[in-house]
C-alpha positions as CSV (number, residue, x, y, z in Angstrom):
1,M,51.9,18.4,47.7
2,L,48.6,19.6,47.9
3,A,46.7,17.1,46.8
4,G,44.7,15.3,50.0
5,T,43.9,11.8,50.5
6,R,40.5,9.9,50.7
7,A,37.5,11.7,51.6
8,G,36.7,11.8,55.5
9,A,40.8,12.1,56.0
10,L,41.4,15.1,53.6
11,K,42.7,18.1,55.2
12,L,43.1,21.6,53.6
13,Y,45.5,24.3,53.7
14,S,44.8,27.8,54.5
15,P,48.3,30.1,54.2
16,S,47.3,31.7,57.9
17,L,45.4,29.0,59.2
18,G,47.6,25.9,58.3
19,R,46.0,22.6,58.6
20,I,42.2,22.3,59.7
21,S,39.7,20.4,59.4
22,A,37.0,22.0,56.7
23,T,33.9,20.4,58.2
24,T,34.7,21.4,61.8
25,R,35.2,25.5,60.6
26,L,31.8,24.8,59.0
27,A,30.1,23.1,61.8
28,R,31.4,26.0,64.3
29,A,30.4,28.5,61.8
30,L,26.6,27.1,62.1
31,H,26.9,26.8,65.8
32,T,28.0,30.2,66.5
33,L,25.3,31.8,64.1
34,P,23.3,34.6,66.3
35,E,19.8,33.8,67.4
36,G,17.5,34.2,64.5
37,A,19.8,34.7,61.8
38,S,19.6,32.4,58.8
39,E,21.8,29.5,58.9
40,G,24.1,30.5,55.9
41,L,27.7,29.3,55.6
42,L,29.4,32.1,54.0
43,R,28.8,35.4,56.0
44,P,30.9,38.3,53.9
45,D,31.9,41.0,56.3
46,A,33.5,44.1,54.4
47,R,34.8,45.9,56.9
48,L,37.1,42.6,57.7
49,A,38.3,43.3,54.1
50,L,38.5,47.0,54.2
51,S,40.2,47.4,57.6
52,R,43.9,45.9,55.9
53,L,43.4,49.1,53.4
54,S,45.0,52.5,54.0
55,A,43.3,55.7,53.5
56,G,44.5,55.9,50.0
57,Q,43.4,52.6,48.9
58,L,40.0,53.1,50.5
59,A,39.7,56.2,48.4
60,T,40.8,54.8,45.1
61,A,38.3,51.8,46.0
62,W,35.5,54.4,46.2
63,A,36.4,56.5,43.1
64,V,36.9,53.1,41.2
65,Y,33.4,51.8,42.4
66,R,31.8,55.0,42.0
67,C,32.8,54.9,38.4
68,C,31.7,51.8,37.4
69,G,28.3,52.2,38.8
70,S,28.0,54.9,36.3
71,T,26.5,52.9,33.2
72,G,26.6,56.0,30.9
73,L,30.5,56.5,31.6
74,V,31.2,53.0,31.3
75,R,29.6,52.6,28.0
76,A,31.5,55.5,27.0
77,A,34.8,54.5,28.2
78,P,35.9,53.0,25.2
79,G,35.3,55.7,22.9
80,L,36.9,58.2,25.2
81,L,40.2,56.4,25.4
82,R,40.6,55.7,21.8
83,G,39.6,59.5,21.4
84,L,42.5,60.7,23.4
85,E,44.7,58.3,22.3
86,Q,44.2,60.1,18.8
87,A,44.5,63.5,20.2
88,R,48.0,62.6,21.3
89,L,46.6,62.9,24.9
90,G,46.9,59.1,25.6
91,W,49.3,59.5,28.3
92,L,46.6,62.0,30.4
93,S,44.3,58.8,30.4
94,G,46.6,56.3,31.1
95,A,48.3,58.5,34.2
96,V,44.0,58.6,35.8
97,V,44.0,55.1,34.8
98,R,47.0,53.9,36.5
99,R,46.4,55.5,39.5
100,T,42.5,54.4,39.5
101,F,41.7,51.2,37.6
102,F,45.0,49.7,37.3
103,A,45.8,49.9,41.0
104,W,42.6,48.8,42.2
105,F,42.6,45.6,39.6
106,C,45.6,45.1,39.4
107,A,49.1,43.8,41.1
108,G,51.1,46.1,39.3
109,E,54.0,45.9,36.6
110,T,57.1,45.1,38.4
111,E,58.4,41.6,40.3
112,R,58.3,43.6,43.4
113,E,55.0,45.0,43.1
114,I,53.7,41.5,41.8
115,V,54.9,39.2,44.5
116,Q,54.3,42.1,47.2
117,T,50.7,41.8,46.4
118,M,50.9,38.0,46.4
119,R,52.4,37.9,50.0
120,R,49.6,40.4,51.0
121,L,47.0,38.4,50.0
122,Q,48.9,35.1,51.8
123,G,48.9,37.0,54.8
124,A,45.3,36.9,54.6
125,G,44.6,32.9,54.2
126,I,44.5,34.1,50.5
127,G,46.2,32.2,47.7
128,A,47.1,34.1,44.1
129,I,46.3,33.3,40.6
130,L,49.3,35.4,38.5
131,D,47.5,36.7,35.3
132,Y,49.8,38.3,32.9
133,S,46.8,39.8,31.5
134,A,47.8,40.4,27.6
135,E,44.8,39.3,25.3
136,A,44.2,38.6,21.5
137,D,41.6,38.4,19.1
138,L,41.1,38.2,15.3
139,G,42.7,41.1,13.8
140,S,44.6,42.4,16.7
141,G,47.9,42.9,14.6
142,N,49.0,42.6,11.5
143,D,52.2,40.0,11.9
144,T,53.4,38.2,9.3
145,R,53.8,34.2,10.3
146,A,57.1,34.5,11.6
147,Q,56.5,37.4,13.4
148,A,53.7,36.0,15.1
149,N,56.0,33.3,16.3
150,V,58.4,35.4,17.7
151,R,55.8,37.3,19.7
152,A,54.6,34.3,21.0
153,D,57.8,32.7,22.1
154,A,58.3,36.7,24.2
155,L,55.0,35.5,25.9
156,A,55.9,32.0,26.6
157,K,59.0,33.4,28.6
158,E,56.7,36.1,30.2
159,Y,54.7,32.9,31.2
160,L,57.7,31.0,32.8
161,H,58.9,34.6,34.2
162,S,55.2,34.3,36.1
163,V,55.8,30.9,37.2
164,H,59.0,32.0,38.8
165,M,56.7,34.9,40.5
166,A,54.2,32.4,41.9
167,A,56.6,29.7,43.4
168,Q,57.7,32.6,45.7
169,G,53.7,31.8,47.2
170,H,52.7,28.9,49.0
171,G,50.2,26.6,46.3
172,A,49.8,29.4,43.6
173,F,48.6,29.3,40.6
174,V,49.7,30.9,37.0
175,A,46.9,31.6,34.2
176,V,48.1,30.7,30.5
177,K,45.7,32.6,27.5
178,V,46.6,29.9,24.6
179,T,45.6,33.1,22.1
180,G,49.2,34.5,23.1
181,L,51.0,31.5,22.4
182,A,50.6,31.7,18.4
183,D,48.7,33.7,15.7
184,P,44.7,33.9,16.9
185,G,44.4,33.2,13.5
186,V,45.7,29.6,13.7
187,L,43.3,28.8,16.7
188,F,40.9,29.7,14.6
189,R,41.3,27.9,11.6
190,M,42.1,24.8,13.7
191,S,38.7,25.0,15.6
192,D,36.8,25.6,12.0
193,G,38.3,22.8,10.5
194,S,40.1,25.2,7.7
195,A,43.7,24.6,8.7
196,D,46.6,24.0,6.2
197,A,50.0,22.4,7.1
198,D,51.5,25.7,8.1
199,D,48.7,25.7,10.7
200,A,49.2,22.2,11.9
201,A,53.0,23.1,12.2
202,D,52.2,26.6,14.1
203,F,49.6,24.7,16.7
204,E,52.7,21.9,17.2
205,R,54.8,24.5,18.2
206,L,51.8,26.3,20.5
207,L,51.9,23.1,22.1
208,A,55.9,22.8,22.4
209,R,55.5,26.6,24.1
210,A,52.7,25.1,26.9
211,R,54.4,22.7,27.5
212,A,57.3,24.4,28.7
213,V,55.4,26.5,30.9
214,V,53.7,23.2,32.7
215,Q,56.7,21.6,32.9
216,A,58.5,24.6,34.8
217,A,55.3,25.2,36.6
218,E,55.2,21.5,38.2
219,S,58.8,21.7,38.8
220,H,57.9,24.3,41.3
221,G,54.6,23.0,42.9
222,V,53.2,25.5,40.8
223,R,49.3,24.8,38.9
224,V,48.3,26.2,36.0
225,M,45.0,27.7,34.8
226,I,43.9,27.3,31.1
227,D,41.8,30.3,30.3
228,A,38.8,30.0,28.3
229,E,38.4,32.9,25.7
230,H,36.1,33.4,22.6
231,S,33.8,30.5,21.3
232,Y,35.5,30.5,18.0
233,F,39.0,29.6,19.5
234,Q,37.8,27.4,22.2
235,P,37.7,23.8,20.5
236,A,41.7,24.5,19.6
237,I,42.1,25.4,23.3
238,D,40.1,22.4,24.9
239,Q,42.6,20.7,22.7
240,V,45.7,22.0,24.3
241,A,44.0,22.0,27.5
242,G,43.3,17.8,27.1
243,V,46.9,17.5,26.2
244,L,48.4,19.4,29.0
245,Q,46.1,17.2,31.2
246,R,46.8,13.8,30.2
247,E,50.3,14.7,30.7
248,A,50.7,16.5,33.7
249,N,47.7,15.3,35.6
250,T,48.8,11.7,36.4
251,S,48.9,12.1,40.6
252,R,47.3,15.4,40.9
253,A,45.5,18.0,38.9
254,V,47.9,20.3,37.9
255,V,46.6,21.9,35.0
256,F,42.9,23.3,34.8
257,N,40.8,24.0,32.2
258,T,38.2,26.8,31.9
259,Y,34.2,26.1,31.3
260,Q,32.1,29.0,30.5
261,M,29.1,28.4,31.9
262,Y,26.9,30.9,30.1
263,R,27.8,28.7,26.9
264,V,24.6,26.4,26.0
265,D,27.3,23.1,25.6
266,A,29.2,24.0,28.4
267,L,27.6,21.9,30.9
268,Q,28.1,18.6,28.3
269,R,31.6,19.8,27.2
270,M,32.5,19.7,30.7
271,R,30.7,16.2,31.7
272,D,32.1,14.3,28.6
273,D,35.8,15.5,29.4
274,Y,35.2,14.5,32.7
275,A,34.2,10.9,31.3
276,K,37.4,10.7,29.3
277,A,39.2,11.7,31.7
278,R,38.0,8.8,34.1
279,R,38.4,6.2,30.8
280,E,42.3,7.6,30.0
281,G,43.3,7.4,34.1
282,W,44.6,11.0,34.6
283,R,43.0,13.8,37.3
284,F,40.5,15.9,35.8
285,G,40.6,19.8,36.6
286,A,38.0,22.3,36.0
287,K,37.8,26.0,36.4
288,L,34.0,26.9,36.6
289,V,33.1,30.9,35.2
290,R,30.0,31.9,34.0
291,G,31.5,33.8,31.5
292,A,33.4,37.0,30.1
293,Y,32.6,38.0,26.7
294,M,28.6,37.7,26.6
295,E,28.2,40.9,24.6
296,L,30.8,40.0,21.7
297,E,29.6,36.5,21.4
298,R,25.8,37.7,20.8
299,E,26.8,40.2,18.5
300,R,29.1,38.3,16.5
301,A,26.2,35.7,16.1
302,A,24.4,38.3,15.3
303,E,26.4,39.4,12.4
304,Q,27.1,36.5,10.9
305,G,24.0,34.3,11.0
306,Y,24.8,31.7,13.6
307,A,23.0,30.7,16.8
308,S,24.1,32.3,19.7
309,P,26.7,30.3,21.6
310,I,25.2,31.8,24.8
311,H,22.4,30.9,27.7
312,A,19.2,33.1,26.5
313,T,18.7,34.1,30.3
314,L,20.6,34.6,33.4
315,S,18.7,32.1,35.1
316,D,19.5,29.5,32.7
317,T,23.6,30.1,33.3
318,H,23.2,30.2,37.0
319,A,21.2,26.8,36.8
320,A,24.0,25.6,34.6
321,Y,26.7,27.0,36.9
322,D,25.0,25.2,39.8
323,A,24.4,22.0,38.1
324,A,28.2,21.8,37.3
325,T,29.6,22.2,40.9
326,A,26.9,20.1,42.4
327,F,28.1,17.4,39.7
328,L,31.8,17.5,40.6
329,V,31.4,17.9,44.1
330,D,29.4,14.5,44.2
331,E,31.8,13.1,42.1
332,I,35.0,14.5,44.5
333,A,32.7,12.9,47.1
334,S,32.5,9.5,45.8
335,Q,35.4,8.6,44.2
336,A,39.2,7.3,45.7
337,A,41.7,10.2,46.1
338,A,43.7,8.6,43.2
339,L,40.7,9.5,40.6
340,Q,38.9,12.6,42.3
341,P,38.8,15.6,39.9
342,A,39.3,19.0,41.3
343,V,37.0,22.2,41.0
344,F,37.8,25.6,41.4
345,V,34.5,27.8,42.0
346,A,35.6,30.7,40.1
347,T,32.5,33.4,41.2
348,H,31.0,36.3,42.7
349,N,27.6,35.0,43.4
350,N,27.3,34.3,46.8
351,A,24.3,32.3,46.3
352,S,26.6,29.3,44.0
353,I,29.2,29.9,46.8
354,E,26.7,28.9,49.8
355,R,25.3,25.9,47.8
356,V,28.5,24.4,47.2
357,L,29.4,24.9,51.3
358,Q,26.2,23.4,51.9
359,Q,26.8,20.9,49.7
360,L,29.9,19.9,51.2
361,Q,28.6,20.0,54.8
362,R,25.8,17.7,53.9
363,L,27.9,15.0,52.3
364,G,30.3,15.7,55.6
365,F,33.7,15.4,54.5
366,D,36.6,17.3,54.0
367,A,37.1,18.1,49.8
368,G,40.7,19.6,51.0
369,D,42.0,21.6,47.9
370,A,39.9,19.7,45.5
371,V,37.0,22.1,45.8
372,M,38.6,26.1,45.7
373,F,36.9,29.3,45.2
374,G,38.1,32.4,43.4
375,Q,37.3,36.0,42.6
376,L,39.2,38.7,40.9
377,L,41.0,41.4,42.6
378,G,39.4,44.1,43.6
379,M,36.2,42.5,43.9
380,Q,34.3,40.8,46.1
381,D,37.0,40.8,48.7
382,A,34.7,40.6,51.5
383,T,33.3,37.1,50.5
384,S,37.1,36.3,49.8
385,Y,37.9,37.1,53.5
386,A,34.9,35.3,54.4
387,L,35.9,31.8,52.9
388,A,39.4,32.3,54.2
389,A,37.8,32.8,57.6
390,L,36.1,29.5,57.1
391,G,39.2,27.6,56.0
392,S,38.0,27.1,52.6
393,P,41.0,27.3,49.8
394,V,40.4,30.4,48.2
395,Y,42.3,32.7,45.6
396,K,42.3,36.0,44.0
397,Y,42.8,36.2,40.3
398,V,46.2,38.5,40.3
399,P,46.1,40.4,36.6
400,Y,49.6,42.3,35.8
401,G,51.5,43.6,32.9
402,P,52.2,46.8,30.9
403,L,49.1,49.0,31.6
404,H,48.6,49.3,27.9
405,E,48.3,45.6,27.3
406,V,45.9,45.0,30.5
407,M,43.5,47.7,29.1
408,P,40.9,45.6,27.5
409,Y,41.0,43.5,30.6
410,L,40.6,47.0,32.7
411,V,37.2,48.0,30.2
412,R,36.0,44.4,30.9
413,R,36.1,44.6,34.4
414,A,34.3,48.2,34.6
415,Q,31.5,46.7,32.5
416,E,31.0,43.6,34.5
417,N,31.0,45.9,37.4
418,S,28.2,48.4,35.7
419,A,26.1,45.4,35.2
420,V,25.9,44.4,38.8
421,A,24.8,47.9,39.8
422,T,23.2,47.2,43.1
423,S,26.3,45.2,44.6
424,I,28.7,48.0,43.0
425,R,27.1,51.0,44.8
426,A,27.1,48.5,48.3
427,E,31.1,48.0,47.3
428,A,31.0,52.1,47.6
429,T,28.9,52.5,50.1
430,H,31.1,50.3,52.8
431,A,34.6,52.2,51.2
432,A,32.8,55.6,52.2
433,T,31.7,54.0,55.5
434,E,35.2,53.0,56.5
435,L,36.7,56.1,55.5
436,R,34.6,58.4,57.5
437,R,34.4,55.9,60.3
438,R,38.6,56.9,60.1
439,V,37.8,60.3,59.9
440,S,35.8,60.5,62.7
441,E,38.1,58.3,64.9
442,R,41.1,60.9,64.4
443,L,38.9,64.3,64.7
444,L,36.6,63.1,67.7
445,P,38.7,63.5,71.0
446,R,39.1,60.0,73.0
447,K,36.7,59.9,76.2
448,P,39.2,59.9,79.4
449,A,39.5,56.8,81.1
450,P,37.5,56.2,84.3
451,A,39.1,57.3,87.5
452,V,40.5,54.1,89.8
């Protein structure tokens, strides 16, 4: 069992490091800082991550990051892909995307490819969150109610397969998108209060599918992340997450709900949900993200004439995110083991990660797996490897699935990377530098050993 004991006696597990003291590692990191260096605990080193890649993988990384760095190309990409599909050239765009973005940001399509990726990460001390990256939205299909339920049953089976694969790694998670477990329209109407009796029946079917996934996960030592989605689905998703947490999180946090901190109401919702968990006596598990649907949310709010649910400024989102992590880490430090919440700090923002590490150092206790970190596969690898080197529990979100199903995910990854141009240019530079270093080593003659 991964859950720890009383603060101060907690130990954490890293697949490559075994059981260690997190406080000891953090203290050691401070002690070994070079003279004149800032006292940062998180010290990402791109070379550490890139050194594990083949020359072909480095070339792919460089090409992907260069494409992501082109704002014009990223903006035009959805239209280009649609145009090629209409011209019956989808096979061409598919071949290009498969060898670039899909190869870099996804684990693959087969169980063999996915488990290999998971084990490669585990060898570096990094866990995995398997994510079957099929997405659904309002108007994404014309299914009848019966057809929608057949499709939802099929996705539930895929989530059960995901549990089977995750069980082949240590301490892995499975991500679940609730919109895949029913017609999205049902979730929309359940959220806005316009649901009818048929919707209520479909919602019960959704809960049954979700329960089956969680029960399978529990029996295999796997945990479950409930993904956050569009704001107009979120009340129903939160209801599902609450039911599952109440049932499964009795002795440890098995089910985690996700809070998108770019939402104005997210911090208070998270606090309210934590207070409910305390009252009802179950373990609260939260994954904190900044958010993935900002443009869509703002555009929809403007079109339909309601207030945007998104913070007006990036600094407000940062402040909400850091307030949420600080609140939960304080609660973890102050609660007895049986009542401790768990927080998954899912971010590419090194400043937020540093704040959490410094808070843990200040509090002087080993959080174990009550405080975990995560980044997306193919992004911020230097940060992930640096956290693993510190002994912190760190995971990669590992998307997989058929190319046509994960295409929306890949477009969002390109858009996210394009939005942080400076960072993405640095990633491309690091990959190019490592490639040049390897070429130079091959071309330059080795110096003969000095005569003895």
